[in-house]
C-alpha positions as CSV (number, residue, x, y, z in Angstrom):
1,X,57.8,-37.6,22.0
2,X,59.2,-37.9,18.5
3,X,55.7,-37.3,17.0
4,X,55.3,-34.1,19.1
5,X,58.5,-32.6,17.7
6,X,57.7,-33.6,14.2
7,X,54.3,-32.0,14.4
8,X,55.9,-28.8,16.0
9,X,58.5,-28.6,13.2
10,X,55.8,-29.0,10.6
11,X,53.9,-26.1,12.1
12,X,57.1,-24.0,12.3
13,X,57.7,-24.6,8.6
14,X,54.1,-23.7,7.7
15,X,54.4,-20.4,9.7
16,X,57.6,-19.5,7.9
17,X,56.1,-20.3,4.5
18,X,53.0,-18.3,5.4
19,X,55.2,-15.3,6.0
20,X,57.1,-15.8,2.8
21,X,53.9,-16.2,0.8
22,X,52.1,-13.1,2.3
23,X,55.0,-10.6,2.8
24,X,56.6,-9.4,-0.5
25,X,59.4,-7.9,1.7
26,X,60.4,-11.3,3.1
27,X,63.8,-12.0,1.6
28,X,64.5,-15.4,3.0
29,X,63.2,-18.0,5.4
30,X,66.2,-17.3,7.7
31,X,65.3,-13.6,7.8
32,X,61.7,-14.4,8.7
33,X,62.8,-16.8,11.5
34,X,65.2,-14.3,13.0
35,X,63.4,-11.0,12.5
36,X,59.6,-11.3,12.4
37,X,58.1,-10.5,15.8
38,X,54.6,-11.7,14.6
39,X,56.1,-15.1,14.0
40,X,57.8,-15.1,17.4
41,X,54.5,-14.0,19.0
42,X,52.7,-17.0,17.4
43,X,55.3,-19.4,18.6
44,X,55.2,-17.9,22.1
45,X,51.5,-18.3,22.1
46,X,51.6,-21.9,20.9
47,X,53.9,-22.7,23.9
48,X,51.7,-20.7,26.3
49,X,48.6,-22.4,25.0
50,X,50.1,-25.9,25.4
51,X,51.1,-25.1,29.0
52,X,47.6,-23.5,29.7
53,X,46.0,-26.7,28.3
54,X,47.8,-28.7,30.9
55,X,46.3,-26.6,33.7
56,X,49.5,-24.7,34.3
57,X,47.9,-21.3,34.1
58,X,50.5,-19.2,36.0
59,X,53.5,-20.5,33.9
60,X,51.4,-19.9,30.8
61,X,50.7,-16.3,31.8
62,X,54.5,-15.8,32.4
63,X,55.2,-17.0,28.9
64,X,52.5,-14.7,27.6
65,X,53.9,-11.8,29.4
66,X,57.5,-12.5,28.2
67,X,56.2,-12.8,24.6
68,X,54.3,-9.5,24.9
69,X,57.4,-7.8,26.3
70,X,59.6,-9.0,23.4
71,X,57.1,-8.7,20.5
72,X,54.5,-6.1,21.4
73,X,51.8,-8.7,20.8
74,X,49.4,-9.8,23.5
75,X,47.7,-13.1,22.9
76,X,45.9,-14.7,25.9
77,X,47.1,-18.3,26.4
78,X,43.5,-19.7,26.2
79,X,42.9,-18.1,22.7
80,X,42.7,-20.6,19.8
81,X,44.8,-19.8,16.8
82,X,44.5,-21.6,13.5
83,X,47.4,-22.7,11.3
84,X,49.3,-20.4,8.9
85,X,48.2,-17.3,10.8
86,X,50.4,-14.3,9.7
87,X,50.7,-11.2,11.9
88,X,52.1,-8.5,9.5
89,X,54.1,-5.9,11.4
90,X,52.4,-7.4,14.5
91,X,53.0,-4.5,17.0
92,X,50.0,-3.8,19.1
93,X,47.9,-6.9,18.2
94,X,45.7,-8.0,21.1
95,X,43.8,-11.3,21.1
96,X,41.5,-12.0,24.0
97,X,40.9,-15.1,26.0
98,X,37.9,-16.6,24.3
99,X,38.9,-15.5,20.7
100,X,39.1,-18.1,18.0
101,X,41.1,-17.4,14.8
102,X,40.8,-19.6,11.8
103,X,43.4,-20.9,9.3
104,X,45.3,-18.8,6.7
105,X,44.3,-15.5,8.4
106,X,46.2,-12.3,7.9
107,X,46.2,-9.7,10.7
108,X,47.9,-6.4,10.4
109,X,49.3,-4.3,13.3
110,X,47.2,-2.7,16.0
111,X,44.3,-5.1,15.6
112,X,42.2,-6.0,18.7
113,X,40.0,-9.0,19.1
114,X,38.5,-7.8,22.3
115,X,35.7,-8.4,24.7
116,X,32.8,-6.2,25.9
117,X,32.2,-7.9,29.2
118,X,33.9,-9.3,32.3
119,X,31.3,-12.0,32.7
120,X,32.4,-15.6,32.2
121,X,31.7,-17.3,28.9
122,X,32.3,-16.4,25.2
123,X,33.4,-12.7,25.2
124,X,35.7,-12.4,22.2
125,X,35.3,-12.7,18.4
126,X,35.5,-15.8,16.2
127,X,37.3,-15.2,13.0
128,X,36.9,-17.6,10.0
129,X,39.4,-19.0,7.6
130,X,41.2,-16.8,5.0
131,X,40.1,-13.5,6.7
132,X,42.1,-10.3,6.4
133,X,41.9,-7.8,9.3
134,X,43.3,-4.4,8.3
135,X,45.6,-2.2,10.4
136,X,44.0,-0.8,13.5
137,X,40.7,-2.8,13.2
138,X,38.9,-3.5,16.4
139,X,36.6,-6.5,16.5
140,X,34.7,-6.4,19.8
141,X,32.5,-8.9,21.6
142,X,31.4,-12.4,20.7
143,X,30.9,-11.6,17.0
144,X,31.7,-13.8,14.0
145,X,33.8,-12.8,11.0
146,X,32.9,-15.3,8.2
147,X,35.3,-17.1,6.0
148,X,37.0,-15.0,3.3
149,X,35.7,-11.7,4.8
150,X,37.8,-8.6,5.1
151,X,37.8,-5.9,7.7
152,X,39.1,-2.5,6.7
153,X,41.8,-0.5,8.5
154,X,40.5,1.2,11.7
155,X,37.1,-0.4,11.3
156,X,35.2,-1.1,14.6
157,X,33.2,-4.3,14.2
158,X,30.5,-5.0,16.8
159,X,28.2,-7.1,14.6
160,X,28.8,-10.3,12.6
161,X,30.4,-10.0,9.2
162,X,29.1,-12.6,6.8
163,X,31.2,-14.9,4.7
164,X,33.0,-13.1,1.9
165,X,31.9,-9.6,2.8
166,X,33.9,-6.4,3.5
167,X,33.3,-4.3,6.6
168,X,34.6,-0.7,6.9
169,X,34.0,2.3,9.1
170,X,33.1,3.2,12.6
171,X,30.9,1.5,13.5
172,X,31.6,-1.0,10.7
173,X,29.1,-1.4,7.9
174,X,29.2,-3.9,5.0
175,X,30.2,-2.6,1.6
176,X,27.6,-3.1,-1.0
177,X,28.7,-5.1,-4.1
178,X,28.8,-2.7,-7.0
179,X,26.6,-3.6,-9.9
180,X,28.5,-4.1,-13.2
181,X,26.8,-2.9,-16.3
182,X,27.6,-4.3,-19.7
183,X,29.1,-1.9,-22.1
184,X,27.4,-2.3,-25.6
């Protein structure tokens, strides 16, 4: 049991540090712990996910519902979230049941990782490591967002975004890399 608590405390410390690193408005770790609803949502999800993984689906859904009520963030207990995820402003974030989110991801408010079907199986996005999802972005269906990619504010992504690329617009399109000309 001691190992469980040490691991949990390590994750909590990582979460707080991720907020401190990514939010220039974060004044202190204590402020982050007490006032960041995105952090509270992640912690609520971790608890719900652990309960879900033990087959206790109804209690997990109760934890999910309570977390949504207090934070404005709806993360299904079966969703898989990586380490050091930061939900900036957090309000209105929705992460569906079969979504997978990598490590060191930054998600702004009103982002949806949603499904397009009620059929069993993979219905929600997979987000790689070090991805940034802009405010209001909607990533819909079993698409993949590659490592180090960025999705612009209010973009609607319904196709894969390759590693390191930037997707913007409705429907989202990939930004072309601008050619740089040497000045002589």
